[in-house]
All heavy atoms as a GROMACS GRO file, in nm:
protein
  627
    1MET      N    1  -2.349   3.747   0.275
    1MET     CA    2  -2.425   3.845   0.197
    1MET      C    3  -2.523   3.913   0.293
    1MET      O    4  -2.594   3.847   0.367
    1MET     CB    5  -2.497   3.773   0.084
    1MET     CG    6  -2.596   3.858   0.013
    1MET     SD    7  -2.566   3.923  -0.149
    1MET     CE    8  -2.427   3.860  -0.218
    2GLY      N    9  -2.527   4.044   0.289
    2GLY     CA   10  -2.616   4.119   0.376
    2GLY      C   11  -2.759   4.123   0.328
    2GLY      O   12  -2.786   4.100   0.211
    3ARG      N   13  -2.847   4.148   0.419
    3ARG     CA   14  -2.989   4.161   0.383
    3ARG      C   15  -3.017   4.306   0.347
    3ARG      O   16  -3.064   4.383   0.429
    3ARG     CB   17  -3.075   4.114   0.500
    3ARG     CG   18  -3.061   3.968   0.525
    3ARG     CD   19  -3.154   3.924   0.635
    3ARG     NE   20  -3.128   3.786   0.665
    3ARG     CZ   21  -3.070   3.744   0.775
    3ARG    NH1   22  -3.032   3.830   0.867
    3ARG    NH2   23  -3.049   3.617   0.794
    4ARG      N   24  -2.982   4.342   0.230
    4ARG     CA   25  -2.995   4.483   0.189
    4ARG      C   26  -3.140   4.525   0.166
    4ARG      O   27  -3.169   4.639   0.155
    4ARG     CB   28  -2.912   4.506   0.064
    4ARG     CG   29  -2.766   4.473   0.088
    4ARG     CD   30  -2.681   4.507  -0.031
    4ARG     NE   31  -2.550   4.445  -0.026
    4ARG     CZ   32  -2.452   4.476   0.054
    4ARG    NH1   33  -2.469   4.568   0.146
    4ARG    NH2   34  -2.336   4.415   0.049
    5GLY      N   35  -3.232   4.430   0.166
    5GLY     CA   36  -3.372   4.461   0.148
    5GLY      C   37  -3.444   4.491   0.277
    5GLY      O   38  -3.565   4.509   0.277
    6PHE      N   39  -3.372   4.495   0.390
    6PHE     CA   40  -3.436   4.524   0.518
    6PHE      C   41  -3.483   4.669   0.518
    6PHE      O   42  -3.409   4.760   0.488
    6PHE     CB   43  -3.336   4.503   0.632
    6PHE     CG   44  -3.392   4.536   0.768
    6PHE    CD1   45  -3.469   4.443   0.835
    6PHE    CD2   46  -3.369   4.658   0.827
    6PHE    CE1   47  -3.519   4.472   0.959
    6PHE    CE2   48  -3.420   4.687   0.951
    6PHE     CZ   49  -3.496   4.594   1.017
    7HIS      N   50  -3.609   4.688   0.554
    7HIS     CA   51  -3.666   4.822   0.564
    7HIS      C   52  -3.720   4.839   0.704
    7HIS      O   53  -3.789   4.751   0.755
    7HIS     CB   54  -3.777   4.844   0.461
    7HIS     CG   55  -3.729   4.834   0.320
    7HIS    ND1   56  -3.650   4.929   0.262
    7HIS    CD2   57  -3.746   4.739   0.227
    7HIS    CE1   58  -3.622   4.895   0.137
    7HIS    NE2   59  -3.679   4.777   0.113
    8GLY      N   60  -3.693   4.950   0.762
    8GLY     CA   61  -3.743   4.975   0.896
    8GLY      C   62  -3.637   5.044   0.981
    8GLY      O   63  -3.523   5.063   0.940
    9ARG      N   64  -3.678   5.077   1.099
    9ARG     CA   65  -3.592   5.147   1.193
    9ARG      C   66  -3.509   5.046   1.270
    9ARG      O   67  -3.561   4.943   1.316
    9ARG     CB   68  -3.679   5.228   1.288
    9ARG     CG   69  -3.605   5.328   1.365
    9ARG     CD   70  -3.703   5.424   1.434
    9ARG     NE   71  -3.635   5.477   1.548
    9ARG     CZ   72  -3.657   5.442   1.674
    9ARG    NH1   73  -3.751   5.357   1.702
    9ARG    NH2   74  -3.586   5.494   1.770
   10ILE      N   75  -3.382   5.072   1.289
   10ILE     CA   76  -3.295   4.983   1.365
   10ILE      C   77  -3.283   5.041   1.505
   10ILE      O   78  -3.207   5.135   1.529
   10ILE     CB   79  -3.159   4.967   1.296
   10ILE    CG1   80  -3.180   4.905   1.160
   10ILE    CG2   81  -3.066   4.883   1.381
   10ILE    CD1   82  -3.058   4.893   1.077
   11ALA      N   83  -3.360   4.984   1.599
   11ALA     CA   84  -3.364   5.037   1.734
   11ALA      C   85  -3.314   4.937   1.838
   11ALA      O   86  -3.281   4.975   1.948
   11ALA     CB   87  -3.507   5.078   1.770
   12THR      N   88  -3.306   4.808   1.801
   12THR     CA   89  -3.264   4.705   1.896
   12THR      C   90  -3.156   4.618   1.833
   12THR      O   91  -3.130   4.626   1.712
   12THR     CB   92  -3.382   4.615   1.938
   12THR    OG1   93  -3.428   4.545   1.823
   12THR    CG2   94  -3.494   4.694   1.999
   13LEU      N   95  -3.094   4.533   1.915
   13LEU     CA   96  -2.996   4.440   1.862
   13LEU      C   97  -3.058   4.342   1.765
   13LEU      O   98  -2.996   4.303   1.666
   13LEU     CB   99  -2.933   4.361   1.977
   13LEU     CG  100  -2.812   4.423   2.045
   13LEU    CD1  101  -2.766   4.337   2.160
   13LEU    CD2  102  -2.699   4.444   1.948
   14ALA      N  103  -3.182   4.302   1.789
   14ALA     CA  104  -3.251   4.211   1.697
   14ALA      C  105  -3.270   4.277   1.560
   14ALA      O  106  -3.255   4.211   1.457
   14ALA     CB  107  -3.384   4.169   1.755
   15ASP      N  108  -3.299   4.406   1.558
   15ASP     CA  109  -3.313   4.478   1.430
   15ASP      C  110  -3.180   4.483   1.356
   15ASP      O  111  -3.174   4.464   1.236
   15ASP     CB  112  -3.363   4.620   1.454
   15ASP     CG  113  -3.503   4.626   1.510
   15ASP    OD1  114  -3.576   4.526   1.496
   15ASP    OD2  115  -3.537   4.731   1.569
   16ALA      N  116  -3.070   4.508   1.430
   16ALA     CA  117  -2.938   4.513   1.368
   16ALA      C  118  -2.900   4.376   1.312
   16ALA      O  119  -2.837   4.366   1.207
   16ALA     CB  120  -2.835   4.560   1.468
   17CYS      N  121  -2.938   4.271   1.381
   17CYS     CA  122  -2.912   4.135   1.334
   17CYS      C  123  -2.993   4.104   1.209
   17CYS      O  124  -2.943   4.047   1.113
   17CYS     CB  125  -2.941   4.036   1.444
   17CYS     SG  126  -2.883   3.871   1.410
   18ALA      N  127  -3.120   4.146   1.208
   18ALA     CA  128  -3.207   4.122   1.092
   18ALA      C  129  -3.158   4.198   0.970
   18ALA      O  130  -3.169   4.149   0.857
   18ALA     CB  131  -3.349   4.162   1.126
   19ALA      N  132  -3.103   4.318   0.991
   19ALA     CA  133  -3.052   4.397   0.880
   19ALA      C  134  -2.910   4.358   0.842
   19ALA      O  135  -2.856   4.406   0.744
   19ALA     CB  136  -3.056   4.544   0.916
   20ASP      N  137  -2.848   4.268   0.921
   20ASP     CA  138  -2.711   4.222   0.900
   20ASP      C  139  -2.611   4.338   0.905
   20ASP      O  140  -2.522   4.348   0.822
   20ASP     CB  141  -2.700   4.144   0.770
   20ASP     CG  142  -2.576   4.058   0.765
   20ASP    OD1  143  -2.525   4.021   0.873
   20ASP    OD2  144  -2.526   4.029   0.655
   21TYR      N  145  -2.627   4.426   1.002
   21TYR     CA  146  -2.532   4.534   1.025
   21TYR      C  147  -2.439   4.500   1.138
   21TYR      O  148  -2.473   4.419   1.227
   21TYR     CB  149  -2.606   4.663   1.065
   21TYR     CG  150  -2.671   4.737   0.951
   21TYR    CD1  151  -2.794   4.797   0.969
   21TYR    CD2  152  -2.610   4.749   0.828
   21TYR    CE1  153  -2.856   4.867   0.866
   21TYR    CE2  154  -2.671   4.817   0.725
   21TYR     CZ  155  -2.793   4.876   0.745
   21TYR     OH  156  -2.852   4.945   0.644
   22LEU      N  157  -2.322   4.558   1.139
   22LEU     CA  158  -2.230   4.545   1.250
   22LEU      C  159  -2.268   4.643   1.360
   22LEU      O  160  -2.333   4.745   1.333
   22LEU     CB  161  -2.087   4.576   1.205
   22LEU     CG  162  -2.024   4.479   1.106
   22LEU    CD1  163  -1.889   4.532   1.061
   22LEU    CD2  164  -2.008   4.342   1.166
   23VAL      N  165  -2.230   4.614   1.484
   23VAL     CA  166  -2.251   4.706   1.594
   23VAL      C  167  -2.116   4.740   1.657
   23VAL      O  168  -2.019   4.665   1.644
   23VAL     CB  169  -2.347   4.648   1.702
   23VAL    CG1  170  -2.486   4.632   1.646
   23VAL    CG2  171  -2.295   4.519   1.759
   24VAL      N  172  -2.109   4.857   1.724
   24VAL     CA  173  -1.990   4.900   1.794
   24VAL      C  174  -2.021   4.897   1.943
   24VAL      O  175  -2.117   4.959   1.988
   24VAL     CB  176  -1.948   5.042   1.751
   24VAL    CG1  177  -1.828   5.088   1.830
   24VAL    CG2  178  -1.917   5.044   1.603
   25VAL      N  179  -1.938   4.826   2.019
   25VAL     CA  180  -1.952   4.818   2.164
   25VAL      C  181  -1.847   4.909   2.224
   25VAL      O  182  -1.727   4.892   2.200
   25VAL     CB  183  -1.934   4.672   2.213
   25VAL    CG1  184  -1.947   4.665   2.363
   25VAL    CG2  185  -2.033   4.580   2.144
   26THR      N  186  -1.890   5.010   2.302
   26THR     CA  187  -1.801   5.109   2.359
   26THR      C  188  -1.803   5.098   2.511
   26THR      O  189  -1.909   5.107   2.572
   26THR     CB  190  -1.842   5.252   2.318
   26THR    OG1  191  -1.852   5.258   2.177
   26THR    CG2  192  -1.741   5.354   2.366
   27CYS      N  193  -1.686   5.084   2.573
   27CYS     CA  194  -1.674   5.076   2.720
   27CYS      C  195  -1.695   5.216   2.777
   27CYS      O  196  -1.636   5.313   2.729
   27CYS     CB  197  -1.539   5.022   2.760
   27CYS     SG  198  -1.509   5.018   2.937
   28GLU      N  199  -1.777   5.228   2.881
   28GLU     CA  200  -1.804   5.358   2.942
   28GLU      C  201  -1.687   5.406   3.028
   28GLU      O  202  -1.671   5.525   3.050
   28GLU     CB  203  -1.929   5.348   3.030
   28GLU     CG  204  -2.056   5.324   2.952
   28GLU     CD  205  -2.101   5.443   2.872
   28GLU    OE1  206  -2.091   5.556   2.923
   28GLU    OE2  207  -2.143   5.424   2.757
   29LYS      N  208  -1.603   5.314   3.078
   29LYS     CA  209  -1.492   5.353   3.166
   29LYS      C  210  -1.368   5.397   3.090
   29LYS      O  211  -1.311   5.500   3.118
   29LYS     CB  212  -1.456   5.239   3.261
   29LYS     CG  213  -1.562   5.218   3.367
   29LYS     CD  214  -1.515   5.124   3.473
   29LYS     CE  215  -1.624   5.111   3.579
   29LYS     NZ  216  -1.583   5.028   3.690
   30CYS      N  217  -1.326   5.315   2.993
   30CYS     CA  218  -1.201   5.348   2.922
   30CYS      C  219  -1.222   5.401   2.781
   30CYS      O  220  -1.130   5.453   2.720
   30CYS     CB  221  -1.109   5.227   2.919
   30CYS     SG  222  -1.166   5.090   2.816
   31GLY      N  223  -1.342   5.386   2.727
   31GLY     CA  224  -1.371   5.438   2.594
   31GLY      C  225  -1.327   5.347   2.479
   31GLY      O  226  -1.333   5.388   2.364
   32ALA      N  227  -1.284   5.225   2.509
   32ALA     CA  228  -1.242   5.132   2.406
   32ALA      C  229  -1.362   5.093   2.319
   32ALA      O  230  -1.470   5.069   2.369
   32ALA     CB  231  -1.179   5.008   2.468
   33LYS      N  232  -1.339   5.087   2.188
   33LYS     CA  233  -1.446   5.051   2.094
   33LYS      C  234  -1.410   4.921   2.025
   33LYS      O  235  -1.294   4.894   1.995
   33LYS     CB  236  -1.463   5.161   1.989
   33LYS     CG  237  -1.514   5.289   2.045
   33LYS     CD  238  -1.537   5.391   1.936
   33LYS     CE  239  -1.592   5.518   1.998
   33LYS     NZ  240  -1.627   5.615   1.896
   34ARG      N  241  -1.514   4.843   1.999
   34ARG     CA  242  -1.495   4.714   1.934
   34ARG      C  243  -1.612   4.685   1.842
   34ARG      O  244  -1.726   4.696   1.882
   34ARG     CB  245  -1.486   4.608   2.042
   34ARG     CG  246  -1.449   4.476   1.992
   34ARG     CD  247  -1.424   4.382   2.104
   34ARG     NE  248  -1.409   4.252   2.046
   34ARG     CZ  249  -1.389   4.144   2.112
   34ARG    NH1  250  -1.380   4.148   2.240
   34ARG    NH2  251  -1.378   4.031   2.051
   35GLN      N  252  -1.582   4.650   1.716
   35GLN     CA  253  -1.688   4.614   1.621
   35GLN      C  254  -1.721   4.466   1.642
   35GLN      O  255  -1.633   4.382   1.656
   35GLN     CB  256  -1.641   4.633   1.479
   35GLN     CG  257  -1.627   4.776   1.439
   35GLN     CD  258  -1.592   4.789   1.291
   35GLN    OE1  259  -1.602   4.694   1.214
   35GLN    NE2  260  -1.551   4.907   1.252
   36MET      N  261  -1.851   4.437   1.642
   36MET     CA  262  -1.896   4.298   1.660
   36MET      C  263  -2.018   4.272   1.574
   36MET      O  264  -2.087   4.364   1.532
   36MET     CB  265  -1.932   4.272   1.805
   36MET     CG  266  -1.819   4.279   1.903
   36MET     SD  267  -1.871   4.240   2.068
   36MET     CE  268  -1.881   4.062   2.058
   37HIS      N  269  -2.044   4.146   1.553
   37HIS     CA  270  -2.170   4.103   1.490
   37HIS      C  271  -2.274   4.096   1.602
   37HIS      O  272  -2.246   4.043   1.709
   37HIS     CB  273  -2.155   3.967   1.424
   37HIS     CG  274  -2.061   3.967   1.308
   37HIS    ND1  275  -2.100   4.006   1.182
   37HIS    CD2  276  -1.931   3.935   1.300
   37HIS    CE1  277  -1.998   3.996   1.101
   37HIS    NE2  278  -1.893   3.955   1.170
   38PRO      N  279  -2.395   4.147   1.581
   38PRO     CA  280  -2.495   4.146   1.688
   38PRO      C  281  -2.536   4.006   1.731
   38PRO      O  282  -2.570   3.985   1.847
   38PRO     CB  283  -2.612   4.223   1.630
   38PRO     CG  284  -2.590   4.230   1.484
   38PRO     CD  285  -2.444   4.213   1.461
   39TYR      N  286  -2.529   3.908   1.642
   39TYR     CA  287  -2.571   3.773   1.681
   39TYR      C  288  -2.476   3.713   1.785
   39TYR      O  289  -2.515   3.628   1.863
   39TYR     CB  290  -2.587   3.682   1.560
   39TYR     CG  291  -2.459   3.651   1.485
   39TYR    CD1  292  -2.376   3.548   1.527
   39TYR    CD2  293  -2.424   3.722   1.372
   39TYR    CE1  294  -2.260   3.517   1.459
   39TYR    CE2  295  -2.308   3.693   1.303
   39TYR     CZ  296  -2.227   3.590   1.347
   39TYR     OH  297  -2.112   3.562   1.280
   40LYS      N  298  -2.350   3.756   1.788
   40LYS     CA  299  -2.256   3.706   1.888
   40LYS      C  300  -2.294   3.754   2.027
   40LYS      O  301  -2.287   3.679   2.124
   40LYS     CB  302  -2.113   3.749   1.856
   40LYS     CG  303  -2.053   3.673   1.743
   40LYS     CD  304  -1.907   3.705   1.731
   40LYS     CE  305  -1.845   3.622   1.621
   40LYS     NZ  306  -1.701   3.640   1.611
   41ILE      N  307  -2.337   3.879   2.038
   41ILE     CA  308  -2.381   3.933   2.167
   41ILE      C  309  -2.510   3.864   2.210
   41ILE      O  310  -2.525   3.825   2.326
   41ILE     CB  311  -2.401   4.085   2.157
   41ILE    CG1  312  -2.270   4.154   2.121
   41ILE    CG2  313  -2.455   4.141   2.289
   41ILE    CD1  314  -2.285   4.300   2.087
   42MET      N  315  -2.601   3.847   2.117
   42MET     CA  316  -2.731   3.786   2.150
   42MET      C  317  -2.717   3.639   2.184
   42MET      O  318  -2.793   3.587   2.266
   42MET     CB  319  -2.829   3.805   2.035
   42MET     CG  320  -2.867   3.950   2.015
   42MET     SD  321  -2.990   3.986   1.887
   42MET     CE  322  -2.982   3.855   1.774
   43SER      N  323  -2.620   3.569   2.127
   43SER     CA  324  -2.603   3.427   2.158
   43SER      C  325  -2.548   3.408   2.299
   43SER      O  326  -2.577   3.309   2.364
   43SER     CB  327  -2.514   3.359   2.055
   43SER     OG  328  -2.382   3.407   2.065
   44ARG      N  329  -2.469   3.504   2.345
   44ARG     CA  330  -2.414   3.496   2.481
   44ARG      C  331  -2.514   3.536   2.586
   44ARG      O  332  -2.515   3.485   2.697
   44ARG     CB  333  -2.291   3.584   2.492
   44ARG     CG  334  -2.173   3.533   2.411
   44ARG     CD  335  -2.054   3.621   2.428
   44ARG     NE  336  -1.956   3.592   2.325
   44ARG     CZ  337  -1.875   3.680   2.272
   44ARG    NH1  338  -1.877   3.804   2.315
   44ARG    NH2  339  -1.790   3.644   2.179
   45ARG      N  340  -2.598   3.635   2.553
   45ARG     CA  341  -2.696   3.686   2.650
   45ARG      C  342  -2.831   3.700   2.581
   45ARG      O  343  -2.855   3.796   2.508
   45ARG     CB  344  -2.653   3.823   2.702
   45ARG     CG  345  -2.522   3.817   2.777
   45ARG     CD  346  -2.489   3.952   2.830
   45ARG     NE  347  -2.362   3.949   2.896
   45ARG     CZ  348  -2.327   4.032   2.990
   45ARG    NH1  349  -2.410   4.127   3.028
   45ARG    NH2  350  -2.211   4.024   3.047
   46LYS      N  351  -2.917   3.605   2.603
   46LYS     CA  352  -3.049   3.602   2.537
   46LYS      C  353  -3.136   3.721   2.576
   46LYS      O  354  -3.218   3.766   2.497
   46LYS     CB  355  -3.122   3.473   2.573
   46LYS     CG  356  -3.049   3.348   2.537
   46LYS     CD  357  -3.044   3.327   2.390
   46LYS     CE  358  -2.976   3.195   2.359
   46LYS     NZ  359  -2.927   3.183   2.225
   47ALA      N  360  -3.117   3.777   2.696
   47ALA     CA  361  -3.200   3.889   2.741
   47ALA      C  362  -3.172   4.017   2.663
   47ALA      O  363  -3.252   4.110   2.663
   47ALA     CB  364  -3.178   3.914   2.891
   48LEU      N  365  -3.058   4.023   2.594
   48LEU     CA  366  -3.022   4.145   2.520
   48LEU      C  367  -3.082   4.150   2.380
   48LEU      O  368  -3.054   4.244   2.306
   48LEU     CB  369  -2.871   4.158   2.510
   48LEU     CG  370  -2.799   4.189   2.641
   48LEU    CD1  371  -2.649   4.196   2.619
   48LEU    CD2  372  -2.849   4.321   2.699
   49THR      N  373  -3.161   4.054   2.344
   49THR     CA  374  -3.221   4.053   2.210
   49THR      C  375  -3.302   4.180   2.183
   49THR      O  376  -3.290   4.238   2.077
   49THR     CB  377  -3.312   3.929   2.193
   49THR    OG1  378  -3.232   3.813   2.216
   49THR    CG2  379  -3.369   3.922   2.054
   50GLU      N  380  -3.379   4.222   2.279
   50GLU     CA  381  -3.460   4.342   2.263
   50GLU      C  382  -3.398   4.465   2.330
   50GLU      O  383  -3.469   4.562   2.360
   50GLU     CB  384  -3.601   4.318   2.318
   50GLU     CG  385  -3.678   4.214   2.237
   50GLU     CD  386  -3.694   4.252   2.090
   50GLU    OE1  387  -3.718   4.372   2.059
   50GLU    OE2  388  -3.680   4.164   2.004
   51ALA      N  389  -3.267   4.463   2.356
   51ALA     CA  390  -3.200   4.577   2.418
   51ALA      C  391  -3.194   4.694   2.319
   51ALA      O  392  -3.161   4.675   2.202
   51ALA     CB  393  -3.059   4.538   2.460
   52ALA      N  394  -3.226   4.811   2.369
   52ALA     CA  395  -3.223   4.931   2.284
   52ALA      C  396  -3.080   4.973   2.255
   52ALA      O  397  -2.991   4.959   2.341
   52ALA     CB  398  -3.297   5.044   2.353
   53LEU      N  399  -3.057   5.021   2.135
   53LEU     CA  400  -2.923   5.070   2.099
   53LEU      C  401  -2.902   5.209   2.157
   53LEU      O  402  -2.997   5.281   2.186
   53LEU     CB  403  -2.910   5.072   1.946
   53LEU     CG  404  -2.918   4.937   1.878
   53LEU    CD1  405  -2.913   4.957   1.727
   53LEU    CD2  406  -2.806   4.846   1.920
   54ASP      N  407  -2.777   5.248   2.171
   54ASP     CA  408  -2.734   5.380   2.218
   54ASP      C  409  -2.779   5.409   2.362
   54ASP      O  410  -2.800   5.524   2.398
   54ASP     CB  411  -2.784   5.491   2.125
   54ASP     CG  412  -2.724   5.477   1.986
   54ASP    OD1  413  -2.607   5.438   1.975
   54ASP    OD2  414  -2.797   5.501   1.888
   55THR      N  415  -2.793   5.306   2.444
   55THR     CA  416  -2.822   5.323   2.585
   55THR      C  417  -2.718   5.244   2.664
   55THR      O  418  -2.676   5.136   2.620
   55THR     CB  419  -2.962   5.273   2.624
   55THR    OG1  420  -2.975   5.137   2.588
   55THR    CG2  421  -3.070   5.355   2.555
   56PRO      N  422  -2.675   5.294   2.781
   56PRO     CA  423  -2.577   5.220   2.861
   56PRO      C  424  -2.635   5.089   2.915
   56PRO      O  425  -2.746   5.086   2.967
   56PRO     CB  426  -2.544   5.315   2.976
   56PRO     CG  427  -2.594   5.448   2.934
   56PRO     CD  428  -2.703   5.426   2.836
   57LEU      N  429  -2.561   4.981   2.900
   57LEU     CA  430  -2.601   4.850   2.948
   57LEU      C  431  -2.497   4.801   3.048
   57LEU      O  432  -2.379   4.789   3.014
   57LEU     CB  433  -2.610   4.750   2.832
   57LEU     CG  434  -2.710   4.786   2.722
   57LEU    CD1  435  -2.689   4.695   2.603
   57LEU    CD2  436  -2.850   4.774   2.774
   58PRO      N  437  -2.535   4.774   3.174
   58PRO     CA  438  -2.440   4.732   3.276
   58PRO      C  439  -2.406   4.584   3.268
   58PRO      O  440  -2.474   4.506   3.202
   58PRO     CB  441  -2.513   4.764   3.407
   58PRO     CG  442  -2.656   4.749   3.371
   58PRO     CD  443  -2.669   4.792   3.227
   59GLY      N  444  -2.297   4.547   3.336
   59GLY     CA  445  -2.266   4.406   3.355
   59GLY      C  446  -2.177   4.343   3.251
   59GLY      O  447  -2.174   4.221   3.239
   60PHE      N  448  -2.100   4.419   3.178
   60PHE     CA  449  -2.007   4.363   3.080
   60PHE      C  450  -1.866   4.368   3.134
   60PHE      O  451  -1.833   4.448   3.219
   60PHE     CB  452  -2.013   4.443   2.948
   60PHE     CG  453  -2.132   4.411   2.863
   60PHE    CD1  454  -2.255   4.466   2.888
   60PHE    CD2  455  -2.119   4.323   2.757
   60PHE    CE1  456  -2.363   4.437   2.810
   60PHE    CE2  457  -2.228   4.291   2.678
   60PHE     CZ  458  -2.351   4.348   2.705
   61HIS      N  459  -1.780   4.283   3.081
   61HIS     CA  460  -1.639   4.283   3.117
   61HIS      C  461  -1.561   4.339   2.998
   61HIS      O  462  -1.567   4.284   2.888
   61HIS     CB  463  -1.591   4.142   3.150
   61HIS     CG  464  -1.447   4.138   3.191
   61HIS    ND1  465  -1.346   4.113   3.101
   61HIS    CD2  466  -1.389   4.158   3.310
   61HIS    CE1  467  -1.231   4.117   3.165
   61HIS    NE2  468  -1.254   4.144   3.292
   62CYS      N  469  -1.488   4.447   3.022
   62CYS     CA  470  -1.410   4.510   2.915
   62CYS      C  471  -1.276   4.438   2.901
   62CYS      O  472  -1.204   4.419   2.999
   62CYS     CB  473  -1.388   4.659   2.947
   62CYS     SG  474  -1.289   4.744   2.822
   63ARG      N  475  -1.243   4.400   2.780
   63ARG     CA  476  -1.114   4.334   2.755
   63ARG      C  477  -0.999   4.432   2.755
   63ARG      O  478  -0.886   4.395   2.783
   63ARG     CB  479  -1.118   4.259   2.623
   63ARG     CG  480  -1.208   4.140   2.625
   63ARG     CD  481  -1.196   4.062   2.497
   63ARG     NE  482  -1.283   3.946   2.500
   63ARG     CZ  483  -1.295   3.862   2.402
   63ARG    NH1  484  -1.228   3.882   2.289
   63ARG    NH2  485  -1.376   3.759   2.412
   64ALA      N  486  -1.025   4.558   2.724
   64ALA     CA  487  -0.918   4.657   2.716
   64ALA      C  488  -0.870   4.701   2.855
   64ALA      O  489  -0.751   4.701   2.883
   64ALA     CB  490  -0.964   4.779   2.637
   65CYS      N  491  -0.964   4.738   2.943
   65CYS     CA  492  -0.925   4.786   3.077
   65CYS      C  493  -0.933   4.676   3.182
   65CYS      O  494  -0.883   4.693   3.292
   65CYS     CB  495  -1.008   4.907   3.119
   65CYS     SG  496  -1.185   4.878   3.140
   66GLY      N  497  -0.994   4.561   3.149
   66GLY     CA  498  -0.998   4.449   3.239
   66GLY      C  499  -1.092   4.464   3.357
   66GLY      O  500  -1.080   4.394   3.456
   67ARG      N  501  -1.189   4.557   3.347
   67ARG     CA  502  -1.282   4.580   3.457
   67ARG      C  503  -1.424   4.552   3.414
   67ARG      O  504  -1.455   4.550   3.295
   67ARG     CB  505  -1.273   4.726   3.503
   67ARG     CG  506  -1.136   4.761   3.562
   67ARG     CD  507  -1.138   4.900   3.615
   67ARG     NE  508  -1.135   4.996   3.505
   67ARG     CZ  509  -1.131   5.126   3.519
   67ARG    NH1  510  -1.129   5.178   3.638
   67ARG    NH2  511  -1.128   5.206   3.415
   68LYS      N  512  -1.510   4.534   3.513
   68LYS     CA  513  -1.652   4.521   3.487
   68LYS      C  514  -1.704   4.662   3.461
   68LYS      O  515  -1.678   4.753   3.541
   68LYS     CB  516  -1.722   4.458   3.606
   68LYS     CG  517  -1.863   4.420   3.579
   68LYS     CD  518  -1.920   4.341   3.696
   68LYS     CE  519  -2.063   4.305   3.664
   68LYS     NZ  520  -2.122   4.228   3.772
   69ALA      N  521  -1.777   4.681   3.353
   69ALA     CA  522  -1.817   4.815   3.314
   69ALA      C  523  -1.949   4.813   3.241
   69ALA      O  524  -1.996   4.708   3.196
   69ALA     CB  525  -1.710   4.878   3.225
   70SER      N  526  -2.007   4.930   3.228
   70SER     CA  527  -2.124   4.948   3.141
   70SER      C  528  -2.074   4.975   3.000
   70SER      O  529  -1.966   5.032   2.981
   70SER     CB  530  -2.207   5.066   3.188
   70SER     OG  531  -2.263   5.041   3.314
   71VAL      N  532  -2.150   4.932   2.903
   71VAL     CA  533  -2.115   4.954   2.764
   71VAL      C  534  -2.232   5.019   2.690
   71VAL      O  535  -2.346   5.009   2.733
   71VAL     CB  536  -2.075   4.824   2.691
   71VAL    CG1  537  -1.953   4.762   2.752
   71VAL    CG2  538  -2.190   4.727   2.685
   72THR      N  539  -2.200   5.088   2.583
   72THR     CA  540  -2.300   5.143   2.494
   72THR      C  541  -2.286   5.072   2.361
   72THR      O  542  -2.176   5.066   2.305
   72THR     CB  543  -2.282   5.295   2.477
   72THR    OG1  544  -2.289   5.357   2.605
   72THR    CG2  545  -2.387   5.352   2.385
   73ILE      N  546  -2.397   5.017   2.312
   73ILE     CA  547  -2.395   4.946   2.185
   73ILE      C  548  -2.466   5.033   2.082
   73ILE      O  549  -2.580   5.076   2.103
   73ILE     CB  550  -2.465   4.810   2.197
   73ILE    CG1  551  -2.394   4.725   2.301
   73ILE    CG2  552  -2.467   4.738   2.062
   73ILE    CD1  553  -2.463   4.594   2.331
   74SER      N  554  -2.397   5.063   1.972
   74SER     CA  555  -2.456   5.145   1.867
   74SER      C  556  -2.440   5.074   1.733
   74SER      O  557  -2.349   4.994   1.715
   74SER     CB  558  -2.392   5.283   1.864
   74SER     OG  559  -2.254   5.272   1.846
   75CYS      N  560  -2.527   5.104   1.640
   75CYS     CA  561  -2.526   5.041   1.509
   75CYS      C  562  -2.428   5.115   1.417
   75CYS      O  563  -2.421   5.237   1.417
   75CYS     CB  564  -2.667   5.044   1.451
   75CYS     SG  565  -2.680   4.945   1.302
   76LEU      N  566  -2.356   5.039   1.339
   76LEU     CA  567  -2.254   5.095   1.251
   76LEU      C  568  -2.310   5.124   1.112
   76LEU      O  569  -2.249   5.196   1.036
   76LEU     CB  570  -2.136   4.998   1.241
   76LEU     CG  571  -2.007   5.049   1.183
   76LEU    CD1  572  -1.956   5.166   1.264
   76LEU    CD2  573  -1.904   4.940   1.184
   77HIS      N  574  -2.427   5.069   1.077
   77HIS     CA  575  -2.489   5.085   0.945
   77HIS      C  576  -2.392   5.045   0.834
   77HIS      O  577  -2.380   5.112   0.732
   77HIS     CB  578  -2.539   5.227   0.923
   77HIS     CG  579  -2.648   5.265   1.018
   77HIS    ND1  580  -2.774   5.212   1.011
   77HIS    CD2  581  -2.648   5.348   1.126
   77HIS    CE1  582  -2.847   5.263   1.109
   77HIS    NE2  583  -2.773   5.343   1.181
   78LYS      N  584  -2.320   4.935   0.858
   78LYS     CA  585  -2.228   4.882   0.760
   78LYS      C  586  -2.242   4.731   0.760
   78LYS      O  587  -2.248   4.670   0.867
   78LYS     CB  588  -2.084   4.922   0.795
   78LYS     CG  589  -1.982   4.880   0.693
   78LYS     CD  590  -1.848   4.941   0.722
   78LYS     CE  591  -1.770   4.849   0.812
   78LYS     NZ  592  -1.632   4.892   0.833
   79HIS      N  593  -2.250   4.673   0.644
   79HIS     CA  594  -2.262   4.528   0.633
   79HIS      C  595  -2.125   4.465   0.649
   79HIS      O  596  -2.024   4.520   0.608
   79HIS     CB  597  -2.317   4.489   0.496
   79HIS     CG  598  -2.458   4.531   0.476
   79HIS    ND1  599  -2.564   4.465   0.533
   79HIS    CD2  600  -2.513   4.634   0.406
   79HIS    CE1  601  -2.677   4.523   0.499
   79HIS    NE2  602  -2.648   4.627   0.422
   80PRO      N  603  -2.116   4.346   0.711
   80PRO     CA  604  -1.988   4.277   0.720
   80PRO      C  605  -1.934   4.246   0.582
   80PRO      O  606  -2.008   4.204   0.493
   80PRO     CB  607  -2.022   4.148   0.795
   80PRO     CG  608  -2.157   4.166   0.851
   80PRO     CD  609  -2.225   4.273   0.774
   81GLY      N  610  -1.806   4.267   0.563
   81GLY     CA  611  -1.743   4.237   0.436
   81GLY      C  612  -1.751   4.347   0.333
   81GLY      O  613  -1.694   4.336   0.227
   82SER      N  614  -1.823   4.457   0.363
   82SER     CA  615  -1.830   4.566   0.266
   82SER      C  616  -1.719   4.667   0.294
   82SER      O  617  -1.673   4.682   0.405
   82SER     CB  618  -1.965   4.636   0.273
   82SER     OG  619  -1.984   4.697   0.400
   83LEU      N  620  -1.676   4.731   0.191
   83LEU     CA  621  -1.566   4.829   0.207
   83LEU      C  622  -1.615   4.968   0.230
   83LEU      O  623  -1.712   5.016   0.208
   83LEU     CB  624  -1.478   4.829   0.083
   83LEU     CG  625  -1.407   4.695   0.060
   83LEU    CD1  626  -1.332   4.699  -0.071
   83LEU    CD2  627  -1.310   4.665   0.172
   0.00000   0.00000   0.00000
């Protein structure tokens, strides 16, 4: 169940997690997009908790192109499980 009572601006991964929204991770090299839960990204990399959305973040490995690349993480404004 999503936290539909969240009020505020969603500017970081922590905000997206608090609002229970999905995020889209886009590879800068090949353009592959992947929907993820923000808590999965934050559990793997604790430093990304306060990472700003819609900015390129270096040091990720793209599963689609198989290269190390920068990614852009943006908020989908959609709760998991909603149609």
